[in-house]
TIMI-2910 file (N, C-alpha, C, CB; in pm, 1 decimal, decimal comma, always signed):
<rs>
+----------+----------+----------+----------+----------+----------+----------+----------+----------+----------+----------+----------+------+
!      n_x !      n_y !      n_z !     ca_x !     ca_y !     ca_z !      c_x !      c_y !      c_z !     cb_x !     cb_y !     cb_z ! resn !
+----------+----------+----------+----------+----------+----------+----------+----------+----------+----------+----------+----------+------+
!  -1008,1 !  -4857,8 ! +15500,0 !   -912,2 !  -4916,4 ! +15490,4 !   -814,8 !  -4776,9 ! +15442,8 !   -934,6 !  -5046,3 ! +15399,4 !  Met !
!   -893,3 !  -4773,3 ! +15329,3 !   -851,3 !  -4596,7 ! +15270,3 !   -851,8 !  -4477,0 ! +15313,8 !   -912,9 !  -4550,8 ! +15183,4 !  Thr !
!   -966,4 !  -4442,4 ! +15423,0 !   -976,4 !  -4345,6 ! +15525,0 !   -805,6 !  -4351,0 ! +15638,1 !  -1141,6 !  -4395,8 ! +15617,8 !  Lys !
!   -751,4 !  -4529,9 ! +15639,8 !   -695,3 !  -4525,0 ! +15697,0 !   -548,9 !  -4431,5 ! +15651,4 !   -710,1 !  -4636,6 ! +15727,7 !  Arg !
!   -552,3 !  -4520,4 ! +15502,0 !   -443,3 !  -4481,4 ! +15408,3 !   -391,5 !  -4337,3 ! +15436,1 !   -494,3 !  -4491,1 ! +15260,2 !  Leu !
!   -520,0 !  -4287,0 ! +15412,5 !   -516,8 !  -4135,5 ! +15350,0 !   -406,6 !  -4015,3 ! +15434,2 !   -692,7 !  -4072,7 ! +15364,2 !  Val !
!   -438,9 !  -4058,8 ! +15617,5 !   -355,8 !  -3951,4 ! +15651,7 !   -183,5 !  -3976,7 ! +15683,7 !   -426,8 !  -3895,6 ! +15774,1 !  Pro !
!   -159,8 !  -4118,1 ! +15625,3 !     -6,0 !  -4175,5 ! +15621,2 !    +18,4 !  -4126,3 ! +15451,2 !    +10,2 !  -4386,5 ! +15658,7 !  Ile !
!    -22,0 !  -4090,6 ! +15350,0 !    -16,7 !  -4039,3 ! +15224,9 !     -5,4 !  -3920,4 ! +15260,7 !   -117,1 !  -4065,1 ! +15134,2 !  Val !
!    -77,0 !  -3822,5 ! +15326,9 !    -85,7 !  -3692,1 ! +15374,1 !    +13,0 !  -3694,4 ! +15428,3 !   -185,8 !  -3646,7 ! +15446,4 !  Tyr !
!   +124,4 !  -3760,6 ! +15517,4 !   +228,0 !  -3715,3 ! +15556,7 !   +336,2 !  -3703,3 ! +15538,9 !   +235,9 !  -3731,7 ! +15610,0 !  Gly !
!   +327,7 !  -3792,4 ! +15425,9 !   +470,9 !  -3871,4 ! +15333,4 !   +444,3 !  -3734,0 ! +15235,4 !   +447,4 !  -4086,7 ! +15231,6 !  Val !
!   +363,9 !  -3708,4 ! +15182,6 !   +347,5 !  -3581,4 ! +15066,4 !   +395,7 !  -3427,6 ! +15166,3 !   +134,1 !  -3569,4 ! +14996,7 !  Leu !
!   +361,5 !  -3418,0 ! +15258,5 !   +385,6 !  -3323,2 ! +15339,9 !   +519,1 !  -3317,1 ! +15330,7 !   +334,9 !  -3337,2 ! +15464,0 !  Phe !
!   +571,6 !  -3412,7 ! +15408,6 !   +703,6 !  -3385,6 ! +15420,9 !   +826,2 !  -3386,0 ! +15299,3 !   +731,6 !  -3472,4 ! +15513,3 !  Ile !
!   +768,2 !  -3491,4 ! +15212,8 !   +826,0 !  -3507,9 ! +15095,5 !   +866,0 !  -3352,0 ! +15000,8 !   +721,5 !  -3606,2 ! +15023,7 !  Ala !
!   +737,8 !  -3237,0 ! +15049,6 !   +678,8 !  -3102,4 ! +14978,5 !   +802,8 !  -3020,1 ! +15045,4 !   +491,6 !  -3042,0 ! +15027,6 !  Cys !
!   +818,9 !  -3017,2 ! +15202,6 !   +923,0 !  -2991,3 ! +15246,4 !  +1058,1 !  -2967,9 ! +15206,5 !   +921,1 !  -3047,9 ! +15298,9 !  Leu !
!  +1087,6 !  -3075,0 ! +15182,4 !  +1225,2 !  -3103,9 ! +15150,3 !  +1257,1 !  -3129,3 ! +15006,2 !  +1266,7 !  -3216,1 ! +15225,1 !  Ile !
!  +1136,1 !  -3111,7 ! +14917,9 !  +1186,2 !  -3122,3 ! +14780,3 !  +1278,9 !  -2991,7 ! +14685,3 !  +1054,0 !  -3152,3 ! +14709,7 !  Ser !
!  +1320,1 !  -2884,5 ! +14755,9 !  +1403,6 !  -2777,7 ! +14745,7 !  +1577,6 !  -2883,9 ! +14705,3 !  +1388,4 !  -2668,9 ! +14921,9 !  Pro !
!  +1589,0 !  -2962,6 ! +14812,2 !  +1652,4 !  -3021,1 ! +14773,3 !  +1688,2 !  -3165,0 ! +14735,6 !  +1688,8 !  -2982,4 ! +14812,5 !  Phe !
!  +1610,9 !  -3225,6 ! +14646,7 !  +1642,9 !  -3308,4 ! +14577,9 !  +1539,5 !  -3257,7 ! +14433,1 !  +1626,7 !  -3451,4 ! +14657,8 !  Tyr !
!  +1452,7 !  -3216,0 ! +14420,5 !  +1383,9 !  -3149,0 ! +14267,7 !  +1447,4 !  -3017,0 ! +14209,8 !  +1215,5 !  -3102,5 ! +14289,9 !  Leu !
!  +1412,0 !  -3046,0 ! +14091,4 !  +1454,9 !  -2951,6 ! +14006,3 !  +1353,2 !  -2799,4 ! +14053,4 !  +1432,9 !  -3019,0 ! +13838,4 !  Asp !
!  +1372,2 !  -2698,3 ! +14021,1 !  +1248,1 !  -2633,2 ! +14065,6 !  +1125,2 !  -2578,8 ! +13987,2 !  +1287,8 !  -2537,2 ! +14126,0 !  Trp !
!  +1188,5 !  -2655,6 ! +13840,6 !  +1081,3 !  -2626,8 ! +13706,9 !   +976,7 !  -2746,1 ! +13816,2 !  +1151,5 !  -2695,5 ! +13479,8 !  Arg !
!  +1009,6 !  -2892,2 ! +13835,2 !   +914,5 !  -2979,2 ! +13871,2 !   +826,5 !  -2933,9 ! +13992,7 !   +979,1 !  -3102,0 ! +13895,8 !  Leu !
!   +903,5 !  -2833,0 ! +14069,6 !   +834,8 !  -2825,2 ! +14193,8 !   +723,6 !  -2729,6 ! +14166,0 !   +926,2 !  -2780,7 ! +14312,7 !  Ile !
!   +763,9 !  -2631,4 ! +14079,8 !   +699,2 !  -2535,1 ! +14019,7 !   +567,2 !  -2586,5 ! +13939,9 !   +796,5 !  -2468,8 ! +13935,3 !  Leu !
!   +574,3 !  -2728,8 ! +13913,8 !   +492,9 !  -2756,9 ! +13807,7 !   +373,7 !  -2816,9 ! +13869,6 !   +558,3 !  -2843,4 ! +13704,9 !  Leu !
!   +423,3 !  -2867,7 ! +14027,3 !   +352,4 !  -2940,9 ! +14133,4 !   +260,5 !  -2832,4 ! +14180,6 !   +449,1 !  -3003,9 ! +14252,3 !  Gly !
!   +303,7 !  -2722,6 ! +14205,4 !   +220,0 !  -2625,6 ! +14248,4 !    +94,3 !  -2576,6 ! +14178,4 !   +292,4 !  -2531,3 ! +14263,5 !  Ile !
!   +141,7 !  -2556,7 ! +14021,7 !    +64,7 !  -2538,7 ! +13940,0 !    -72,0 !  -2669,0 ! +13928,0 !   +158,2 !  -2517,7 ! +13827,3 !  Val !
!    -19,0 !  -2785,3 ! +13958,9 !   -133,7 !  -2885,9 ! +13949,6 !   -223,1 !  -2929,8 ! +14070,4 !    -77,2 !  -3004,9 ! +13902,1 !  Leu !
!   -157,4 !  -2867,9 ! +14156,4 !   -211,9 !  -2854,6 ! +14305,0 !   -379,9 !  -2725,6 ! +14296,9 !    -39,7 !  -2768,8 ! +14421,6 !  Leu !
!   -282,8 !  -2624,6 ! +14225,9 !   -400,1 !  -2523,4 ! +14228,4 !   -474,8 !  -2570,2 ! +14090,6 !   -345,7 !  -2345,3 ! +14228,3 !  His !
!   -465,1 !  -2655,0 ! +13995,0 !   -561,5 !  -2698,0 ! +13886,9 !   -616,5 !  -2835,4 ! +13976,5 !   -477,6 !  -2733,0 ! +13713,6 !  Leu !
!   -617,4 !  -2886,3 ! +14069,9 !   -670,9 !  -2987,6 ! +14116,5 !   -796,8 !  -2894,0 ! +14220,6 !   -546,4 !  -3093,9 ! +14190,3 !  Gln !
!   -732,3 !  -2753,7 ! +14307,5 !   -843,5 !  -2719,6 ! +14391,7 !   -951,8 !  -2646,1 ! +14263,9 !   -786,6 !  -2604,0 ! +14534,6 !  Phe !
!   -886,6 !  -2597,4 ! +14154,2 !   -999,9 !  -2533,9 ! +14074,4 !  -1076,6 !  -2619,5 ! +13977,5 !   -947,1 !  -2423,3 ! +13996,6 !  Ala !
!  -1061,5 !  -2720,5 ! +13951,2 !  -1131,1 !  -2836,9 ! +13892,8 !  -1236,1 !  -2877,7 ! +13989,3 !  -1034,4 !  -2955,8 ! +13862,1 !  Ile !
!  -1192,7 !  -2956,7 ! +14126,8 !  -1230,4 !  -3068,0 ! +14194,9 !  -1317,2 !  -2946,5 ! +14309,3 !  -1082,5 !  -3187,6 ! +14254,8 !  Phe !
!  -1247,9 !  -2801,1 ! +14336,0 !  -1316,8 !  -2728,1 ! +14438,6 !  -1240,8 !  -2788,3 ! +14611,8 !  -1506,7 !  -2769,0 ! +14411,5 !  Gly !
!  -1129,6 !  -2833,2 ! +14606,1 !  -1061,6 !  -2924,3 ! +14688,8 !   -976,4 !  -3013,9 ! +14653,6 !  -1130,9 !  -2982,6 ! +14745,0 !  Gly !
!   -903,4 !  -3084,5 ! +14753,8 !   -819,8 !  -3163,9 ! +14767,3 !   -857,9 !  -3316,4 ! +14746,8 !   -773,2 !  -3133,5 ! +14878,0 !  Cys !
!   -847,7 !  -3400,4 ! +14628,1 !   -913,5 !  -3527,3 ! +14612,2 !   -861,9 !  -3614,8 ! +14765,2 !   -857,4 !  -3605,8 ! +14448,8 !  Ile !
!   -751,9 !  -3619,0 ! +14821,4 !   -745,3 !  -3720,7 ! +14936,9 !   -833,9 !  -3615,5 ! +15054,7 !   -553,0 !  -3771,2 ! +14987,4 !  Leu !
!   -843,3 !  -3495,8 ! +15092,4 !   -950,8 !  -3491,8 ! +15175,4 !  -1071,8 !  -3533,1 ! +15125,2 !   -965,2 !  -3377,2 ! +15221,0 !  Thr !
!  -1111,2 !  -3554,7 ! +15045,5 !  -1291,6 !  -3594,5 ! +14955,6 !  -1243,3 !  -3727,4 ! +15024,4 !  -1334,5 !  -3592,2 ! +14716,5 !  Asn !
!  -1176,4 !  -3840,2 ! +14986,9 !  -1139,0 !  -3955,9 ! +15032,0 !  -1146,9 !  -3978,0 ! +15153,9 !  -1037,2 !  -3981,2 ! +15001,8 !  Leu !
!  -1110,2 !  -3884,9 ! +15244,0 !  -1113,0 !  -3922,4 ! +15394,2 !  -1248,8 !  -3869,5 ! +15452,0 !   -982,3 !  -3854,3 ! +15478,8 !  Glu !
!  -1283,9 !  -3746,2 ! +15405,4 !  -1382,0 !  -3666,6 ! +15490,4 !  -1516,0 !  -3709,8 ! +15397,9 !  -1343,8 !  -3478,8 ! +15502,0 !  Phe !
!  -1483,4 !  -3731,6 ! +15283,1 !  -1630,0 !  -3716,7 ! +15187,2 !  -1680,5 !  -3586,8 ! +15159,0 !  -1756,0 !  -3782,5 ! +15254,5 !  Gly !
!  -1589,7 !  -3456,4 ! +15174,7 !  -1596,3 !  -3342,8 ! +15110,2 !  -1467,3 !  -3264,6 ! +15066,5 !  -1670,2 !  -3270,3 ! +15185,5 !  Lys !
!  -1462,0 !  -3215,7 ! +14969,0 !  -1406,7 !  -3107,1 ! +14971,6 !  -1376,3 !  -3011,2 ! +15046,4 !  -1437,7 !  -3073,7 ! +14921,0 !  Tyr !
!  -1449,5 !  -2930,4 ! +15115,7 !  -1484,4 !  -2794,4 ! +15188,5 !  -1353,4 !  -2811,9 ! +15333,6 !  -1697,4 !  -2792,6 ! +15251,6 !  Asp !
!  -1323,4 !  -2917,2 ! +15339,0 !  -1234,6 !  -2925,6 ! +15459,4 !  -1106,0 !  -2950,3 ! +15405,4 !  -1273,8 !  -3035,2 ! +15563,6 !  Lys !
!  -1013,1 !  -2890,3 ! +15515,7 !   -878,4 !  -2900,5 ! +15531,7 !   -811,3 !  -3006,5 ! +15610,5 !   -843,3 !  -2793,6 ! +15577,4 !  Ile !
!   -745,4 !  -3061,7 ! +15548,3 !   -671,8 !  -3169,7 ! +15622,9 !   -571,0 !  -3124,2 ! +15762,4 !   -576,8 !  -3239,7 ! +15507,0 !  Phe !
!   -514,7 !  -3001,7 ! +15735,0 !   -428,3 !  -2981,6 ! +15818,6 !   -510,0 !  -2928,7 ! +15971,0 !   -327,3 !  -2882,3 ! +15747,6 !  Met !
!   -622,1 !  -2837,3 ! +15884,8 !   -685,0 !  -2747,5 ! +16010,0 !   -785,2 !  -2900,1 ! +16081,9 !   -815,5 !  -2567,2 ! +15933,9 !  His !
!   -785,9 !  -3021,6 ! +16007,1 !   -864,4 !  -3117,3 ! +16126,9 !   -750,1 !  -3201,1 ! +16194,9 !   -991,4 !  -3237,4 ! +16056,1 !  Glu !
!   -630,4 !  -3186,4 ! +16181,5 !   -516,0 !  -3231,7 ! +16242,3 !   -455,4 !  -3131,2 ! +16360,3 !   -417,1 !  -3254,6 ! +16130,1 !  Val !
!   -479,9 !  -3032,7 ! +16303,3 !   -479,6 !  -2909,5 ! +16447,1 !   -587,7 !  -2937,9 ! +16546,1 !   -515,9 !  -2733,3 ! +16397,6 !  Leu !
!   -668,5 !  -2923,4 ! +16463,4 !   -808,5 !  -2964,1 ! +16581,0 !   -805,0 !  -3044,9 ! +16677,2 !   -922,4 !  -3024,5 ! +16529,1 !  Ala !
!   -790,3 !  -3186,1 ! +16606,0 !   -776,3 !  -3303,8 ! +16716,8 !   -656,8 !  -3244,5 ! +16817,5 !   -725,7 !  -3471,7 ! +16638,6 !  Arg !
!   -568,5 !  -3169,9 ! +16796,1 !   -488,7 !  -3166,5 ! +16919,2 !   -495,2 !  -3036,5 ! +17018,4 !   -348,6 !  -3184,2 ! +16874,9 !  Val !
!   -598,7 !  -2997,9 ! +16972,0 !   -659,4 !  -2861,1 ! +17043,0 !   -623,8 !  -2707,1 ! +17011,0 !   -623,9 !  -2870,0 ! +17183,5 !  Gly !
!   -547,9 !  -2738,1 ! +16871,8 !   -530,5 !  -2618,5 ! +16831,2 !   -652,7 !  -2513,3 ! +16748,2 !   -421,5 !  -2644,9 ! +16757,2 !  Ile !
!   -689,5 !  -2463,4 ! +16763,0 !   -755,7 !  -2377,9 ! +16697,1 !   -735,8 !  -2266,2 ! +16610,8 !   -803,9 !  -2348,9 ! +16759,2 !  Ser !
!   -786,7 !  -2273,3 ! +16439,5 !   -720,5 !  -2214,2 ! +16373,5 !   -861,4 !  -2206,6 ! +16257,9 !   -569,8 !  -2283,5 ! +16347,0 !  Val !
!   -851,5 !  -2088,3 ! +16200,3 !   -980,1 !  -2027,4 ! +16129,2 !   -963,2 !  -2088,2 ! +16010,8 !   -995,1 !  -1864,1 ! +16113,1 !  Asn !
!  -1061,0 !  -2147,9 ! +15927,2 !  -1047,0 !  -2255,6 ! +15826,3 !   -998,7 !  -2188,3 ! +15717,0 !  -1173,3 !  -2333,6 ! +15792,3 !  Val !
!  -1081,1 !  -2013,6 ! +15650,3 !  -1001,9 !  -1916,5 ! +15579,8 !   -872,0 !  -1905,9 ! +15551,4 !  -1015,5 !  -1826,9 ! +15623,8 !  Lys !
!   -835,2 !  -1915,1 ! +15676,3 !   -675,6 !  -1835,0 ! +15720,8 !   -595,2 !  -1969,8 ! +15709,8 !   -658,3 !  -1747,8 ! +15915,0 !  Val !
!   -624,5 !  -2107,2 ! +15679,2 !   -543,8 !  -2214,6 ! +15696,2 !   -567,4 !  -2227,8 ! +15510,2 !   -602,9 !  -2353,7 ! +15827,4 !  Met !
!   -664,6 !  -2207,4 ! +15435,2 !   -706,3 !  -2234,0 ! +15342,8 !   -561,2 !  -2112,2 ! +15252,7 !   -888,0 !  -2214,9 ! +15346,1 !  Lys !
!   -575,7 !  -1993,9 ! +15301,9 !   -463,1 !  -1905,6 ! +15262,0 !   -332,5 !  -1970,0 ! +15280,1 !   -464,1 !  -1778,3 ! +15339,1 !  Ile !
!   -291,7 !  -1986,2 ! +15385,6 !   -175,6 !  -2077,2 ! +15402,8 !   -132,6 !  -2159,5 ! +15308,8 !   -191,0 !  -2152,2 ! +15496,3 !  Leu !
!   -190,1 !  -2279,3 ! +15318,9 !   -169,2 !  -2380,8 ! +15259,6 !   -196,3 !  -2411,1 ! +15078,5 !   -239,2 !  -2453,5 ! +15343,5 !  Met !
!   -270,4 !  -2315,6 ! +15055,6 !   -237,2 !  -2284,7 ! +14945,9 !   -181,0 !  -2189,5 ! +14861,0 !   -294,3 !  -2299,2 ! +14921,2 !  Arg !
!   -151,4 !  -2068,2 ! +14921,0 !    -86,9 !  -1951,5 ! +14884,9 !    +65,7 !  -1908,8 ! +14921,0 !   -166,2 !  -1862,5 ! +14932,5 !  Phe !
!    +57,2 !  -1898,2 ! +15066,0 !   +212,4 !  -1882,6 ! +15131,9 !   +290,4 !  -1966,3 ! +15158,5 !   +223,9 !  -1834,4 ! +15237,9 !  Ile !
!   +219,1 !  -2099,7 ! +15155,1 !   +339,2 !  -2234,1 ! +15167,1 !   +352,0 !  -2268,0 ! +15068,6 !   +320,9 !  -2361,9 ! +15240,8 !  Leu !
!   +307,1 !  -2257,8 ! +14960,0 !   +364,1 !  -2219,8 ! +14814,5 !   +486,2 !  -2161,5 ! +14769,1 !   +291,1 !  -2141,5 ! +14764,0 !  Pro !
!   +449,7 !  -2003,2 ! +14805,9 !   +555,4 !  -1902,6 ! +14832,3 !   +664,7 !  -1916,2 ! +14869,6 !   +532,4 !  -1831,9 ! +14899,6 !  Val !
!   +691,0 !  -1943,9 ! +15004,1 !   +788,7 !  -2006,8 ! +15089,7 !   +845,8 !  -2103,0 ! +15021,2 !   +740,2 !  -2058,0 ! +15209,1 !  Leu !
!   +820,5 !  -2200,6 ! +14969,5 !   +809,4 !  -2319,2 ! +14914,1 !   +963,6 !  -2289,7 ! +14768,9 !   +609,8 !  -2343,3 ! +14856,6 !  Met !
!   +887,0 !  -2183,6 ! +14674,5 !   +942,7 !  -2094,4 ! +14611,6 !  +1058,2 !  -2052,9 ! +14640,8 !   +881,5 !  -2014,5 ! +14606,5 !  Thr !
!  +1028,0 !  -1966,3 ! +14757,4 !  +1173,7 !  -1886,6 ! +14836,7 !  +1275,7 !  -2005,1 ! +14851,7 !  +1139,5 !  -1811,8 ! +15021,6 !  Ala !
!  +1240,8 !  -2082,0 ! +14911,8 !  +1343,4 !  -2191,8 ! +14942,1 !  +1427,0 !  -2224,3 ! +14870,1 !  +1304,7 !  -2294,5 ! +14964,1 !  Val !
!  +1362,4 !  -2233,6 ! +14779,9 !  +1429,5 !  -2305,6 ! +14592,9 !  +1521,3 !  -2222,1 ! +14588,5 !  +1325,1 !  -2293,3 ! +14417,9 !  Ile !
!  +1499,0 !  -2083,6 ! +14560,0 !  +1579,5 !  -1972,7 ! +14482,0 !  +1731,4 !  -1994,1 ! +14621,8 !  +1462,5 !  -1763,4 ! +14470,3 !  Tyr !
!  +1687,6 !  -1993,5 ! +14753,4 !  +1756,3 !  -2011,2 ! +14851,2 !  +1881,1 !  -2120,7 ! +14800,6 !  +1660,2 !  -2053,4 ! +14965,2 !  Gln !
!  +1838,7 !  -2209,4 ! +14795,7 !  +1950,4 !  -2321,7 ! +14795,8 !  +2012,3 !  -2339,0 ! +14679,1 !  +1904,1 !  -2452,1 ! +14829,8 !  Thr !
!  +1958,5 !  -2251,1 ! +14605,3 !  +2035,3 !  -2287,3 ! +14441,6 !  +2144,5 !  -2225,3 ! +14438,3 !  +1960,0 !  -2238,6 ! +14299,6 !  Gln !
+----------+----------+----------+----------+----------+----------+----------+----------+----------+----------+----------+----------+------+
</rs>
């Protein structure tokens, strides 16, 4: 049951993060980014990924893209999801202010 719920939770969180600049204060978004990086530092990866795959070293979006036939380097995906996407989100926040 838990493994079936994880992709749904991921999807909801991903969409919520993408549209967060339109409904959240930038300080809350910054706090979320900091908490995300703390999770990576403490656990070595994402808690939801561990629930689904039993490992912290996998990346959910990498697995989703692989299932639809898109091959992406794991290291590139980690950099994109952990650093580039949060920076882009911060840029969107300042654009909407």
